[in-house]
C-alpha atoms as an extended CHARMM CRD file, in Angstrom:
* protein
*
       254  EXT
         1         1  MET       CA           -166.8770000000       30.2150000000     -164.4350000000  PROA      1               0.0000000000
         2         2  GLN       CA           -170.2380000000       31.4700000000     -165.6130000000  PROA      2               0.0000000000
         3         3  GLU       CA           -168.7900000000       31.9790000000     -169.1080000000  PROA      3               0.0000000000
         4         4  LEU       CA           -168.8090000000       28.1170000000     -169.5790000000  PROA      4               0.0000000000
         5         5  ALA       CA           -172.6270000000       27.8690000000     -169.3550000000  PROA      5               0.0000000000
         6         6  GLY       CA           -174.0870000000       26.7490000000     -172.6440000000  PROA      6               0.0000000000
         7         7  LYS       CA           -170.7360000000       25.8170000000     -174.2000000000  PROA      7               0.0000000000
         8         8  ILE       CA           -170.5780000000       22.5500000000     -176.1930000000  PROA      8               0.0000000000
         9         9  VAL       CA           -167.6050000000       20.4150000000     -175.1410000000  PROA      9               0.0000000000
        10        10  VAL       CA           -166.3360000000       17.2520000000     -176.7970000000  PROA      10              0.0000000000
        11        11  ILE       CA           -163.9080000000       14.9580000000     -174.9030000000  PROA      11              0.0000000000
        12        12  SER       CA           -162.1250000000       11.8810000000     -176.1910000000  PROA      12              0.0000000000
        13        13  GLY       CA           -161.0310000000        9.1320000000     -173.8990000000  PROA      13              0.0000000000
        14        14  ALA       CA           -163.8520000000       10.4950000000     -171.7540000000  PROA      14              0.0000000000
        15        15  LEU       CA           -164.5540000000        7.3630000000     -169.6860000000  PROA      15              0.0000000000
        16        16  GLY       CA           -161.1480000000        7.2250000000     -168.0490000000  PROA      16              0.0000000000
        17        17  ASP       CA           -160.5240000000        8.8780000000     -164.6630000000  PROA      17              0.0000000000
        18        18  ILE       CA           -159.1660000000       12.1110000000     -166.1280000000  PROA      18              0.0000000000
        19        19  GLY       CA           -161.7620000000       12.2540000000     -168.9120000000  PROA      19              0.0000000000
        20        20  LEU       CA           -164.5990000000       11.8230000000     -166.4310000000  PROA      20              0.0000000000
        21        21  ALA       CA           -163.1020000000       14.4260000000     -164.1080000000  PROA      21              0.0000000000
        22        22  ILE       CA           -162.9170000000       16.9350000000     -166.9630000000  PROA      22              0.0000000000
        23        23  ALA       CA           -166.4870000000       16.1760000000     -168.0320000000  PROA      23              0.0000000000
        24        24  SER       CA           -167.7180000000       16.5630000000     -164.4710000000  PROA      24              0.0000000000
        25        25  ALA       CA           -165.9230000000       19.9140000000     -164.0860000000  PROA      25              0.0000000000
        26        26  TYR       CA           -167.5320000000       21.3350000000     -167.2560000000  PROA      26              0.0000000000
        27        27  LEU       CA           -170.9410000000       19.9560000000     -166.2910000000  PROA      27              0.0000000000
        28        28  LYS       CA           -170.6840000000       21.6070000000     -162.9080000000  PROA      28              0.0000000000
        29        29  ASN       CA           -170.2640000000       24.8510000000     -164.7570000000  PROA      29              0.0000000000
        30        30  LYS       CA           -173.3600000000       24.2330000000     -166.8910000000  PROA      30              0.0000000000
        31        31  ALA       CA           -171.6720000000       23.3150000000     -170.1270000000  PROA      31              0.0000000000
        32        32  THR       CA           -173.0620000000       20.5840000000     -172.3780000000  PROA      32              0.0000000000
        33        33  VAL       CA           -170.6230000000       17.6610000000     -172.7500000000  PROA      33              0.0000000000
        34        34  VAL       CA           -170.4220000000       14.9460000000     -175.4060000000  PROA      34              0.0000000000
        35        35  LEU       CA           -168.2350000000       12.0780000000     -174.2090000000  PROA      35              0.0000000000
        36        36  ALA       CA           -166.3740000000        9.8300000000     -176.6510000000  PROA      36              0.0000000000
        37        37  ASP       CA           -164.6680000000        6.5240000000     -175.9010000000  PROA      37              0.0000000000
        38        38  VAL       CA           -164.3210000000        3.0240000000     -177.2180000000  PROA      38              0.0000000000
        39        39  LEU       CA           -166.6320000000        1.1750000000     -174.7650000000  PROA      39              0.0000000000
        40        40  PRO       CA           -169.9150000000       -0.0450000000     -176.2570000000  PROA      40              0.0000000000
        41        41  ILE       CA           -172.8170000000        1.8750000000     -174.8560000000  PROA      41              0.0000000000
        42        42  ASP       CA           -174.0780000000       -1.0110000000     -172.7470000000  PROA      42              0.0000000000
        43        43  LYS       CA           -170.7020000000       -1.4110000000     -171.0870000000  PROA      43              0.0000000000
        44        44  ALA       CA           -170.2200000000        2.3340000000     -170.7330000000  PROA      44              0.0000000000
        45        45  ASN       CA           -173.2750000000        2.7600000000     -168.5560000000  PROA      45              0.0000000000
        46        46  GLU       CA           -171.4020000000        1.9930000000     -165.3540000000  PROA      46              0.0000000000
        47        47  LYS       CA           -168.9610000000        4.7630000000     -166.0480000000  PROA      47              0.0000000000
        48        48  VAL       CA           -171.5620000000        7.2150000000     -167.2160000000  PROA      48              0.0000000000
        49        49  LEU       CA           -173.4190000000        6.6880000000     -163.9590000000  PROA      49              0.0000000000
        50        50  LEU       CA           -170.7110000000        8.7310000000     -162.2780000000  PROA      50              0.0000000000
        51        51  LEU       CA           -172.2390000000       11.7420000000     -164.0350000000  PROA      51              0.0000000000
        52        52  SER       CA           -175.8280000000       10.8550000000     -163.1120000000  PROA      52              0.0000000000
        53        53  GLY       CA           -176.2860000000       14.0630000000     -161.1590000000  PROA      53              0.0000000000
        54        54  TYR       CA           -176.2010000000       15.9710000000     -164.3970000000  PROA      54              0.0000000000
        55        55  GLN       CA           -178.4970000000       15.9690000000     -167.4390000000  PROA      55              0.0000000000
        56        56  ASN       CA           -176.7120000000       17.9880000000     -170.1540000000  PROA      56              0.0000000000
        57        57  PHE       CA           -174.3960000000       15.2510000000     -171.4640000000  PROA      57              0.0000000000
        58        58  GLU       CA           -174.4110000000       12.2140000000     -173.7110000000  PROA      58              0.0000000000
        59        59  TYR       CA           -172.0120000000        9.3780000000     -174.5050000000  PROA      59              0.0000000000
        60        60  LYS       CA           -171.2690000000        8.4220000000     -178.1020000000  PROA      60              0.0000000000
        61        61  TYR       CA           -168.9270000000        5.5710000000     -179.0840000000  PROA      61              0.0000000000
        62        62  LEU       CA           -165.8710000000        6.6780000000     -181.0840000000  PROA      62              0.0000000000
        63        63  ASP       CA           -162.6310000000        5.0390000000     -182.1770000000  PROA      63              0.0000000000
        64        64  VAL       CA           -160.4120000000        8.1180000000     -182.6710000000  PROA      64              0.0000000000
        65        65  SER       CA           -157.9340000000        6.1630000000     -184.8160000000  PROA      65              0.0000000000
        66        66  ASP       CA           -160.5490000000        5.9170000000     -187.6510000000  PROA      66              0.0000000000
        67        67  TYR       CA           -160.5470000000        9.2940000000     -189.3120000000  PROA      67              0.0000000000
        68        68  LYS       CA           -163.7390000000        8.6410000000     -191.2380000000  PROA      68              0.0000000000
        69        69  GLU       CA           -165.5280000000        7.7900000000     -188.0160000000  PROA      69              0.0000000000
        70        70  VAL       CA           -164.1560000000       10.9030000000     -186.3130000000  PROA      70              0.0000000000
        71        71  GLU       CA           -165.2720000000       13.1430000000     -189.1720000000  PROA      71              0.0000000000
        72        72  ARG       CA           -168.7810000000       11.6400000000     -189.1030000000  PROA      72              0.0000000000
        73        73  TRP       CA           -168.9400000000       11.8580000000     -185.2540000000  PROA      73              0.0000000000
        74        74  MET       CA           -167.9860000000       15.5940000000     -185.2460000000  PROA      74              0.0000000000
        75        75  LEU       CA           -170.4700000000       16.3590000000     -187.9760000000  PROA      75              0.0000000000
        76        76  GLU       CA           -173.2650000000       14.6120000000     -185.9660000000  PROA      76              0.0000000000
        77        77  VAL       CA           -172.3700000000       16.5810000000     -182.8370000000  PROA      77              0.0000000000
        78        78  SER       CA           -172.2170000000       19.9450000000     -184.5820000000  PROA      78              0.0000000000
        79        79  GLN       CA           -175.4750000000       19.3370000000     -186.3390000000  PROA      79              0.0000000000
        80        80  LYS       CA           -177.2560000000       18.2570000000     -183.1780000000  PROA      80              0.0000000000
        81        81  TYR       CA           -175.9580000000       21.0830000000     -180.9600000000  PROA      81              0.0000000000
        82        82  GLY       CA           -175.2890000000       23.7300000000     -183.5540000000  PROA      82              0.0000000000
        83        83  LYS       CA           -171.6200000000       24.1480000000     -182.7770000000  PROA      83              0.0000000000
        84        84  ILE       CA           -168.5570000000       22.8410000000     -180.8780000000  PROA      84              0.0000000000
        85        85  ASP       CA           -166.8830000000       25.2730000000     -178.5450000000  PROA      85              0.0000000000
        86        86  TYR       CA           -164.2630000000       23.2550000000     -176.7240000000  PROA      86              0.0000000000
        87        87  CYS       CA           -162.3990000000       20.1450000000     -177.8050000000  PROA      87              0.0000000000
        88        88  ILE       CA           -160.4320000000       18.1350000000     -175.2340000000  PROA      88              0.0000000000
        89        89  SER       CA           -158.2440000000       15.4980000000     -176.9000000000  PROA      89              0.0000000000
        90        90  ASN       CA           -157.5910000000       12.9990000000     -174.1390000000  PROA      90              0.0000000000
        91        91  ALA       CA           -157.7160000000        9.5160000000     -175.5990000000  PROA      91              0.0000000000
        92        92  ALA       CA           -154.4290000000        7.5890000000     -175.2050000000  PROA      92              0.0000000000
        93        93  ARG       CA           -152.9260000000        4.1630000000     -174.8110000000  PROA      93              0.0000000000
        94        94  VAL       CA           -149.7540000000        3.2320000000     -172.9170000000  PROA      94              0.0000000000
        95        95  THR       CA           -147.5690000000        0.0950000000     -173.1030000000  PROA      95              0.0000000000
        96        96  ILE       CA           -145.0690000000       -0.3730000000     -170.3260000000  PROA      96              0.0000000000
        97        97  LYS       CA           -142.2210000000       -2.0680000000     -172.2200000000  PROA      97              0.0000000000
        98        98  ASP       CA           -138.7730000000       -1.0570000000     -173.3610000000  PROA      98              0.0000000000
        99        99  PHE       CA           -137.7290000000       -1.0540000000     -177.0030000000  PROA      99              0.0000000000
       100       100  LYS       CA           -136.2670000000       -4.6110000000     -176.6890000000  PROA      100             0.0000000000
       101       101  THR       CA           -139.6720000000       -6.0790000000     -175.7640000000  PROA      101             0.0000000000
       102       102  LEU       CA           -142.0930000000       -3.7060000000     -177.4810000000  PROA      102             0.0000000000
       103       103  SER       CA           -143.7620000000       -5.2940000000     -180.4340000000  PROA      103             0.0000000000
       104       104  PRO       CA           -144.4320000000       -3.5980000000     -183.8080000000  PROA      104             0.0000000000
       105       105  GLU       CA           -148.1730000000       -4.0570000000     -183.1590000000  PROA      105             0.0000000000
       106       106  GLU       CA           -147.9370000000       -2.3420000000     -179.7680000000  PROA      106             0.0000000000
       107       107  TRP       CA           -145.9630000000        0.5440000000     -181.2540000000  PROA      107             0.0000000000
       108       108  SER       CA           -148.4420000000        0.9540000000     -184.0950000000  PROA      108             0.0000000000
       109       109  SER       CA           -151.4300000000        0.8130000000     -181.7980000000  PROA      109             0.0000000000
       110       110  GLU       CA           -150.1400000000        3.6020000000     -179.5750000000  PROA      110             0.0000000000
       111       111  MET       CA           -149.2850000000        5.8200000000     -182.5380000000  PROA      111             0.0000000000
       112       112  ARG       CA           -152.7090000000        5.3100000000     -184.1490000000  PROA      112             0.0000000000
       113       113  VAL       CA           -154.5190000000        6.3390000000     -180.9790000000  PROA      113             0.0000000000
       114       114  ASN       CA           -152.1230000000        8.8080000000     -179.3550000000  PROA      114             0.0000000000
       115       115  VAL       CA           -150.8970000000       10.6270000000     -182.4450000000  PROA      115             0.0000000000
       116       116  ASP       CA           -153.2850000000        9.9960000000     -185.3290000000  PROA      116             0.0000000000
       117       117  GLY       CA           -156.2850000000        9.9930000000     -183.0370000000  PROA      117             0.0000000000
       118       118  ALA       CA           -155.2520000000       13.2340000000     -181.3230000000  PROA      118             0.0000000000
       119       119  PHE       CA           -154.8690000000       14.9220000000     -184.7270000000  PROA      119             0.0000000000
       120       120  TYR       CA           -158.1470000000       13.5930000000     -186.1280000000  PROA      120             0.0000000000
       121       121  PHE       CA           -160.2060000000       14.5300000000     -183.0960000000  PROA      121             0.0000000000
       122       122  ALA       CA           -158.6940000000       18.0140000000     -182.7100000000  PROA      122             0.0000000000
       123       123  ASN       CA           -158.5610000000       18.9240000000     -186.3880000000  PROA      123             0.0000000000
       124       124  PHE       CA           -162.0750000000       17.8730000000     -187.2890000000  PROA      124             0.0000000000
       125       125  ALA       CA           -163.2940000000       19.8210000000     -184.2600000000  PROA      125             0.0000000000
       126       126  ALA       CA           -161.2800000000       22.8130000000     -185.3970000000  PROA      126             0.0000000000
       127       127  LYS       CA           -162.7530000000       22.6180000000     -188.9050000000  PROA      127             0.0000000000
       128       128  SER       CA           -166.2390000000       22.5650000000     -187.3680000000  PROA      128             0.0000000000
       129       129  MET       CA           -165.3500000000       25.6790000000     -185.3520000000  PROA      129             0.0000000000
       130       130  VAL       CA           -164.1410000000       27.4190000000     -188.4890000000  PROA      130             0.0000000000
       131       131  ASP       CA           -167.2760000000       26.4300000000     -190.4110000000  PROA      131             0.0000000000
       132       132  LYS       CA           -169.5150000000       27.7700000000     -187.6530000000  PROA      132             0.0000000000
       133       133  GLY       CA           -167.4370000000       30.8870000000     -186.9550000000  PROA      133             0.0000000000
       134       134  ILE       CA           -166.7220000000       29.7620000000     -183.3760000000  PROA      134             0.0000000000
       135       135  LYS       CA           -163.6460000000       31.1640000000     -181.6270000000  PROA      135             0.0000000000
       136       136  GLY       CA           -163.1480000000       27.9790000000     -179.7050000000  PROA      136             0.0000000000
       137       137  ASN       CA           -160.5560000000       26.1450000000     -177.6860000000  PROA      137             0.0000000000
       138       138  ILE       CA           -158.6660000000       22.9000000000     -178.1730000000  PROA      138             0.0000000000
       139       139  VAL       CA           -156.7070000000       21.2880000000     -175.3840000000  PROA      139             0.0000000000
       140       140  PHE       CA           -154.4480000000       18.2540000000     -175.7760000000  PROA      140             0.0000000000
       141       141  LEU       CA           -153.7780000000       16.0540000000     -172.7730000000  PROA      141             0.0000000000
       142       142  GLY       CA           -150.0460000000       15.4930000000     -173.1120000000  PROA      142             0.0000000000
       143       143  SER       CA           -147.5300000000       14.2940000000     -170.5610000000  PROA      143             0.0000000000
       144       144  TRP       CA           -144.3020000000       15.2180000000     -168.9310000000  PROA      144             0.0000000000
       145       145  ALA       CA           -143.1250000000       11.9430000000     -170.5500000000  PROA      145             0.0000000000
       146       146  ALA       CA           -142.6950000000       13.9860000000     -173.7450000000  PROA      146             0.0000000000
       147       147  HSD       CA           -140.0600000000       16.0700000000     -171.9870000000  PROA      147             0.0000000000
       148       148  ALA       CA           -137.5710000000       13.3760000000     -170.9170000000  PROA      148             0.0000000000
       149       149  VAL       CA           -136.4220000000        9.8960000000     -171.8030000000  PROA      149             0.0000000000
       150       150  HSD       CA           -138.4190000000        7.0790000000     -170.1820000000  PROA      150             0.0000000000
       151       151  GLN       CA           -136.8990000000        3.6730000000     -170.8840000000  PROA      151             0.0000000000
       152       152  ASN       CA           -140.0860000000        1.7140000000     -170.1550000000  PROA      152             0.0000000000
       153       153  LEU       CA           -142.4170000000        4.0480000000     -172.0080000000  PROA      153             0.0000000000
       154       154  PRO       CA           -140.7330000000        4.6460000000     -175.3730000000  PROA      154             0.0000000000
       155       155  ALA       CA           -143.8100000000        4.5390000000     -177.5520000000  PROA      155             0.0000000000
       156       156  TYR       CA           -145.8710000000        6.6540000000     -175.1820000000  PROA      156             0.0000000000
       157       157  SER       CA           -143.1080000000        9.2340000000     -174.8060000000  PROA      157             0.0000000000
       158       158  VAL       CA           -142.5750000000        9.4420000000     -178.5540000000  PROA      158             0.0000000000
       159       159  SER       CA           -146.2930000000        9.8100000000     -179.1620000000  PROA      159             0.0000000000
       160       160  LYS       CA           -146.6510000000       12.5990000000     -176.6110000000  PROA      160             0.0000000000
       161       161  ALA       CA           -143.6950000000       14.4500000000     -178.0300000000  PROA      161             0.0000000000
       162       162  ALA       CA           -145.4710000000       14.3060000000     -181.3950000000  PROA      162             0.0000000000
       163       163  VAL       CA           -148.6600000000       15.6810000000     -179.7730000000  PROA      163             0.0000000000
       164       164  ARG       CA           -146.6080000000       18.6050000000     -178.4760000000  PROA      164             0.0000000000
       165       165  MET       CA           -145.7120000000       19.5180000000     -182.0600000000  PROA      165             0.0000000000
       166       166  ILE       CA           -149.2640000000       18.9760000000     -183.3050000000  PROA      166             0.0000000000
       167       167  ASN       CA           -150.3280000000       21.4280000000     -180.6030000000  PROA      167             0.0000000000
       168       168  GLN       CA           -147.9120000000       24.1380000000     -181.7540000000  PROA      168             0.0000000000
       169       169  THR       CA           -148.5600000000       23.7780000000     -185.4440000000  PROA      169             0.0000000000
       170       170  MET       CA           -152.3500000000       23.7320000000     -185.0500000000  PROA      170             0.0000000000
       171       171  ALA       CA           -152.1440000000       26.7620000000     -182.7320000000  PROA      171             0.0000000000
       172       172  LEU       CA           -150.3520000000       28.7230000000     -185.4900000000  PROA      172             0.0000000000
       173       173  GLU       CA           -152.6780000000       27.4080000000     -188.2350000000  PROA      173             0.0000000000
       174       174  TYR       CA           -155.9360000000       28.3600000000     -186.4730000000  PROA      174             0.0000000000
       175       175  ALA       CA           -154.8880000000       31.5300000000     -184.6570000000  PROA      175             0.0000000000
       176       176  SER       CA           -156.3100000000       33.6270000000     -187.5260000000  PROA      176             0.0000000000
       177       177  ASN       CA           -159.6970000000       31.9980000000     -186.8600000000  PROA      177             0.0000000000
       178       178  GLY       CA           -159.5720000000       33.0000000000     -183.2210000000  PROA      178             0.0000000000
       179       179  ILE       CA           -159.1330000000       29.3760000000     -182.0770000000  PROA      179             0.0000000000
       180       180  ARG       CA           -156.6900000000       28.7450000000     -179.1920000000  PROA      180             0.0000000000
       181       181  VAL       CA           -154.7980000000       25.4440000000     -179.0370000000  PROA      181             0.0000000000
       182       182  ASN       CA           -152.8280000000       24.3960000000     -175.9630000000  PROA      182             0.0000000000
       183       183  GLU       CA           -151.5180000000       21.3610000000     -174.1150000000  PROA      183             0.0000000000
       184       184  ILE       CA           -151.7180000000       20.2730000000     -170.5240000000  PROA      184             0.0000000000
       185       185  ALA       CA           -148.7760000000       18.0040000000     -169.5560000000  PROA      185             0.0000000000
       186       186  PRO       CA           -149.3190000000       16.3330000000     -166.1480000000  PROA      186             0.0000000000
       187       187  GLY       CA           -146.7650000000       14.3850000000     -164.1950000000  PROA      187             0.0000000000
       188       188  TYR       CA           -147.7980000000       11.6000000000     -161.8400000000  PROA      188             0.0000000000
       189       189  VAL       CA           -151.5780000000       11.4360000000     -161.5610000000  PROA      189             0.0000000000
       190       190  ASN       CA           -153.5710000000        9.1560000000     -159.2900000000  PROA      190             0.0000000000
       191       191  ALA       CA           -155.6050000000        7.9260000000     -162.2710000000  PROA      191             0.0000000000
       192       192  GLY       CA           -155.8280000000        5.1940000000     -164.8640000000  PROA      192             0.0000000000
       193       193  LEU       CA           -153.1250000000        2.4760000000     -164.8470000000  PROA      193             0.0000000000
       194       194  SER       CA           -151.0960000000        4.2660000000     -162.1870000000  PROA      194             0.0000000000
       195       195  LYS       CA           -154.0920000000        4.3590000000     -159.8420000000  PROA      195             0.0000000000
       196       196  THR       CA           -154.6800000000        0.6560000000     -160.3460000000  PROA      196             0.0000000000
       197       197  VAL       CA           -151.0690000000       -0.2290000000     -159.5920000000  PROA      197             0.0000000000
       198       198  TRP       CA           -150.8450000000        2.0930000000     -156.5800000000  PROA      198             0.0000000000
       199       199  ASN       CA           -154.0710000000        0.7020000000     -155.1220000000  PROA      199             0.0000000000
       200       200  GLU       CA           -152.5550000000       -2.7960000000     -155.2410000000  PROA      200             0.0000000000
       201       201  LEU       CA           -149.0400000000       -1.6980000000     -154.2580000000  PROA      201             0.0000000000
       202       202  PRO       CA           -149.2840000000        1.4110000000     -152.0230000000  PROA      202             0.0000000000
       203       203  GLU       CA           -145.5280000000        1.3200000000     -151.4760000000  PROA      203             0.0000000000
       204       204  GLN       CA           -145.0400000000        2.0960000000     -155.2080000000  PROA      204             0.0000000000
       205       205  LYS       CA           -147.1250000000        5.2510000000     -154.8090000000  PROA      205             0.0000000000
       206       206  SER       CA           -144.8720000000        6.2940000000     -151.9860000000  PROA      206             0.0000000000
       207       207  VAL       CA           -141.7920000000        5.7100000000     -154.1090000000  PROA      207             0.0000000000
       208       208  ALA       CA           -143.3270000000        7.7640000000     -156.9660000000  PROA      208             0.0000000000
       209       209  GLN       CA           -144.2760000000       10.5920000000     -154.6320000000  PROA      209             0.0000000000
       210       210  SER       CA           -140.7680000000       10.7320000000     -153.2060000000  PROA      210             0.0000000000
       211       211  LYS       CA           -139.4120000000       11.3830000000     -156.7240000000  PROA      211             0.0000000000
       212       212  VAL       CA           -141.5910000000       14.5160000000     -157.2190000000  PROA      212             0.0000000000
       213       213  PRO       CA           -139.6840000000       17.6440000000     -156.1390000000  PROA      213             0.0000000000
       214       214  LEU       CA           -142.8760000000       19.1350000000     -154.6940000000  PROA      214             0.0000000000
       215       215  GLY       CA           -143.6110000000       15.8680000000     -152.9560000000  PROA      215             0.0000000000
       216       216  LYS       CA           -147.2070000000       15.5650000000     -154.2180000000  PROA      216             0.0000000000
       217       217  ILE       CA           -149.1360000000       13.3800000000     -156.6630000000  PROA      217             0.0000000000
       218       218  MET       CA           -151.9810000000       14.9910000000     -158.6040000000  PROA      218             0.0000000000
       219       219  GLU       CA           -155.5630000000       13.9180000000     -158.5850000000  PROA      219             0.0000000000
       220       220  ALA       CA           -157.6890000000       13.7860000000     -161.7060000000  PROA      220             0.0000000000
       221       221  ASP       CA           -159.8870000000       16.6670000000     -160.6190000000  PROA      221             0.0000000000
       222       222  GLU       CA           -156.8060000000       18.8770000000     -160.2680000000  PROA      222             0.0000000000
       223       223  VAL       CA           -155.9470000000       18.1830000000     -163.9190000000  PROA      223             0.0000000000
       224       224  ALA       CA           -159.5490000000       18.9740000000     -164.8460000000  PROA      224             0.0000000000
       225       225  ALA       CA           -159.3710000000       22.3470000000     -163.0610000000  PROA      225             0.0000000000
       226       226  GLN       CA           -156.3320000000       23.2690000000     -165.1490000000  PROA      226             0.0000000000
       227       227  VAL       CA           -158.1010000000       22.3280000000     -168.3580000000  PROA      227             0.0000000000
       228       228  LEU       CA           -161.0770000000       24.5460000000     -167.4920000000  PROA      228             0.0000000000
       229       229  TRP       CA           -158.7810000000       27.4060000000     -166.6110000000  PROA      229             0.0000000000
       230       230  LEU       CA           -156.9150000000       27.1300000000     -169.8720000000  PROA      230             0.0000000000
       231       231  THR       CA           -160.1670000000       27.3000000000     -171.9190000000  PROA      231             0.0000000000
       232       232  SER       CA           -161.4220000000       30.2960000000     -169.9450000000  PROA      232             0.0000000000
       233       233  SER       CA           -161.0790000000       33.9560000000     -170.8670000000  PROA      233             0.0000000000
       234       234  GLN       CA           -158.4140000000       34.2490000000     -168.2170000000  PROA      234             0.0000000000
       235       235  CYS       CA           -156.1100000000       32.6860000000     -170.8120000000  PROA      235             0.0000000000
       236       236  GLN       CA           -157.3570000000       34.5500000000     -173.8700000000  PROA      236             0.0000000000
       237       237  HSD       CA           -153.8430000000       35.4150000000     -174.9800000000  PROA      237             0.0000000000
       238       238  VAL       CA           -152.4620000000       31.8890000000     -174.5740000000  PROA      238             0.0000000000
       239       239  THR       CA           -152.0630000000       29.5630000000     -177.5650000000  PROA      239             0.0000000000
       240       240  GLY       CA           -149.4900000000       27.0240000000     -178.6480000000  PROA      240             0.0000000000
       241       241  SER       CA           -148.3320000000       26.5970000000     -175.0990000000  PROA      241             0.0000000000
       242       242  THR       CA           -147.5790000000       23.5380000000     -173.0170000000  PROA      242             0.0000000000
       243       243  PHE       CA           -148.4400000000       23.7860000000     -169.3280000000  PROA      243             0.0000000000
       244       244  LEU       CA           -146.2780000000       21.3390000000     -167.3970000000  PROA      244             0.0000000000
       245       245  ILE       CA           -148.0330000000       20.4620000000     -164.1650000000  PROA      245             0.0000000000
       246       246  ASP       CA           -145.6740000000       17.7860000000     -162.9710000000  PROA      246             0.0000000000
       247       247  GLY       CA           -144.4590000000       19.0490000000     -159.5920000000  PROA      247             0.0000000000
       248       248  GLY       CA           -141.0000000000       19.6080000000     -161.0040000000  PROA      248             0.0000000000
       249       249  LEU       CA           -140.3960000000       16.1090000000     -162.4220000000  PROA      249             0.0000000000
       250       250  SER       CA           -139.2320000000       17.4470000000     -165.7730000000  PROA      250             0.0000000000
       251       251  LEU       CA           -136.5480000000       19.4440000000     -163.9880000000  PROA      251             0.0000000000
       252       252  LEU       CA           -134.7920000000       16.2220000000     -162.9840000000  PROA      252             0.0000000000
       253       253  ARG       CA           -132.2820000000       14.3850000000     -165.0930000000  PROA      253             0.0000000000
       254       254  PRO       CA           -133.5730000000       11.0650000000     -166.4440000000  PROA      254             0.0000000000
């Protein structure tokens, strides 16, 4: 994808498995990437080392739930690099509890990051694109959990359903500015909390895989490949869409 060379990409939740895979994919295609996450810079170095084969990136601390901080962060990036071309809203939290055990604090925390943070990060990036006359791309990392009831993921499922509507309304709002807004909604991915659990309990990974109609679990780099494809000119007529890449999980009854 030669068209990605020289593009300025911002990614939230960038130090997680999926965020790093997306960053690496853009860097391989000669884009410049600014990574955002909540790890202090000294603690982030170990994660950033995974990108040490590249030079055109930097890490900047960001709490996406703080709109003033997000606005300032986007302004600093656009001033330093002259523009923002692609915004990948990936930051999220998940609490594995049902409604009976989920605390108000846990509910609020997920909504602040998964919903408010997604809106702040994407919308301030979009405003920067409008100000600079950039016909850019915004991609939300959603989830198949927004598509069906998940008893042990109520806050996460609700938050991702909200992101789906943010995606659609922003797509309509910014279409006249030439900005495309879409969502990638993965199913089971060997990344993050799932990866940690499956490494400790391999039998649980086999159980999860058996539930997927296509019989496969995705890797983080496969999600990244879909993100790059969606921001490419191959999808120049696509906006407001949700791409379910869940192996057929959403076709099953809960």
